[in-house]
N, C-alpha and C positions, 0 to 999 in steps of 0.2 A: 531410331527414336531419338528426340533430343531431351536436352537435361531439363527443360521446364515440363515437358510431359511426364518424366519420371518422377519429378517432386511434386506433381499435381496428383500423381497416382498413389504415392506412397500417403501423401496427406488424405487422400480420400478413406484409405484404407485405415487410418488411425481416427477418424471423425465416428461419433456414436452412430450416425445413420447409415454406415456403410454395411456393406452386405456381410463383412467379417463379424462386426459387432452384432448384427441382427441375428446371424447364425449361431454365435456363441451364447446369446441370450435364449435361442429356441430351445438348447440343449436340454434334457430333464436334468433337474437338481437333485442330487441323491442325497440322504443324511450322512451326517459324519459316520465313520467308521467305529467310533467310540460310542455313539448313541445307542441307546437300550433297544431291544428288540421287543417287538408285541409278542404276544403268546402264539400267534399264527406262525409268525416267522421264525420264531426260536423252534417250533415244532418240525417246520419245513427244514430248517437248518440242522436239526438231528437227524431227521430220515436221510437227508443227503449224506451226514457224516457216516451214519451206520452203512448206508449202501457201499460208500466208497471204502471203508475200512473191510467189509467182505469182499470188495473186488480185489482190493489189495492183499488179502489174505489168500485168496484162491491163486492169484497169481504168482504168490511168492512159494507156495507149495510146490515142490519139483518133484515129488513121487506122485505122479500122475498115472492113474491106473489104467487098465488095459480100456475100461469103458471112456474114458477121456480120448484115446487114441481112436476107436472106434467113432466115436461123434466128431472128432476131427476131420477124421477121413469122409464122414458123411456129408458134414459141413462144406469141404472142399469139393466133394464131388458134385453137390447141388450147386454149389456156386459155379462150376463150370457149365452143367447140364443145362440150366435154366436160361443163360445167355444165348447158348447154341439154339436151344428150341424157339426162342423168341426170335431169333435171327431168321431160321429156317420159316417160320411162320411169316414174318415181314418180308421176306424176300419172295415166298411164294404168292401173297398177296400182290406185290408188286409186278411180277410174271403175269398173274393173270389181268393187271391193269395195263401194264406198258409191254406191247408185244415187241421186243426188241431184240437183237443180236446177243446183248449182254444176258447174261444168266443171273438174274437179282437173286435167286435162292442160293447159289453157290457163294454170291459175293457177300450176302448178310451170313450166310453159314459162318466163312472166314471172320466176318466182324465178330460175331458171336463167340468163336473159338479164342480170339485174341482178347476179347474184353472179359471173359471167362476166366481165362489165364491170369489176366492182370488182376480180377478181383480175388481169386484164389492166393496169388501172391500175396497181395496186401494183408490178406485174412492171417493167412500162416507168418507172415512178419510182424502184425500186430500182437497174435496168440504167442511168439516165440521170445518177445524183447519184453523184459519187465519194465515198469514204468515208474 
């Protein structure tokens, strides 16, 4: 690329009719942060704030009961079981359509197990760390 073409490309970006200028003009314009909120907006903000406060309070309580542990056990179990069952169903369906030497049922069973373990791992990691 020579020097003239670089200068012309920079100049075209700086012009008002350039793609960069038209992209910036097409972005939504938000009101300033210190602008007063409407009644509907203030209601939504207060609801979101209340829900966030409840969530933070629930996460900060470390004396979790037996029911919390059983609930977590159930969630982790279902987060592994559902992908495994979906993998088996998809694999059996593919086995019925494509008759090959590869067992799609076993392949997607393995995919379901791996994805279920990853989902459970992320769930436990998210619930175990305070935000």
